[in-house]
C-alpha angles and dihedrals in degrees: 000000000000124000125214087265092058094251115142114223118211114242113222116230123231093266093057092046090051091048092050090048091051091050090051091049091049091051092049091046090049092054091046090052090048091052092046091049090051089049091053091048092051090047091051092049090050091049091050091049091049090048091050091047091052096049092044088054087056090058102252116164121230090258091051090049089055091049091051090048088053090054091049090053091045089056092043090228116181090198111041094192093072089074089064090064100038118060089181090069091053092048093047091056097049097080097048091042092055091044089054091051091050091050088057090056098248112180124241095256091051093047091049091051092049092047090051092052091043093060092042089052090050092052093047092050102043109016100040112169133161093210138009126177110256116254116263092181127025088231088069091076114121125250108252098038116137120227134175124222128205117194126209091251093056102263114144127190141157122231137183120226106245099163138011117206130169106288098358147065124212112213129196109218130212092220130040110277086228089059090051088053095215117173118213115253094034114148115233148165122237129203128197130180121200119197111235092016127051146277120282133196135183142173114254145163133223107253103177142350121215132179095276106005144052127212118211134186115267107210128199094232122071140157124240108210136180114353123233111254111246122224127253116282119219110238143163103210122153114228143172120232116204124189116225105212097178140007089260095044097085093058099036096042088217123137092009122141117203132189138176121245142157125247104233100179133004141184137163097284106022144025136198120220130195113221142153096231130065115230132216116261091210094063134077121228140197116223117203123192142136120254122179090345089305121121106233126200118182128176111216147158130226112252102167143006140195123198129207101196097188092059097032089235128146125199107203124191114212126194117206117244097171129023128153121242090243092052091046090051092050090047093049092050091048092052093048092051093051101044 
């Protein structure tokens, strides 16, 4: 074909046209695949962020989040969130996860710490509770609780309470008892964590070892350890905040500035008040209020604040520095009754 300038353009044959068309299709397909791959990456990132948000809401520590992430990778889960709804998945990963840690040569103290956080993570995920009545007898433990056992010769394993009989616990294990190599009669220590209550420990002994379970001694004596921290309780309680300007100020009542406020939220270690005046972080304060007909006086410091400028309102978070045993007992009872 000739142009107006007398130049003859070459006319492509059908093969060349087809080849050009194929190249164009490949380029378009490549860009579509790139966009789709980016979409999948974004979707995965969003799923991971949602998963992290959910487990943080359940109160998992950073270390417990890492442990859970290790279990997810052990199970090769494409969607990590499924483990939140299926305790069987969590349980199925415990044995191989502990075996992996042992293969890396983890020391006994490290393994014990990981086992402790494993059972706490399990309880937070599947047995979440804001409050449980403290155990009066060790036989009041629930079926299905996880516990970890450390023997005197350094063997550590996790078991699930399958049966509670007078004087003994029957535990389902996540590895074959023969693999654990646990002689009968071995002295051991057991640890249990109850969501909404506290951690418990007791001395025990291996009574019998079966093909898929281990029976241990259930003693009458046990230790109740660190309590689980309860959440904030919403309240509307009038209070008076008094600044303590010197060590002598509280007794002399000189140079003390007081103001009225409302306790917005409260728990066993901190409270949040709603007030119209910002307070000095460098000062200590006494907070007086009435709770369950009991006159409370707590000494506290400001650790955080939030301001709503439009309403000229300050939300101040106080942490207790001094509180009497009687006041703490009243506060604890109040929180438990309002959970």
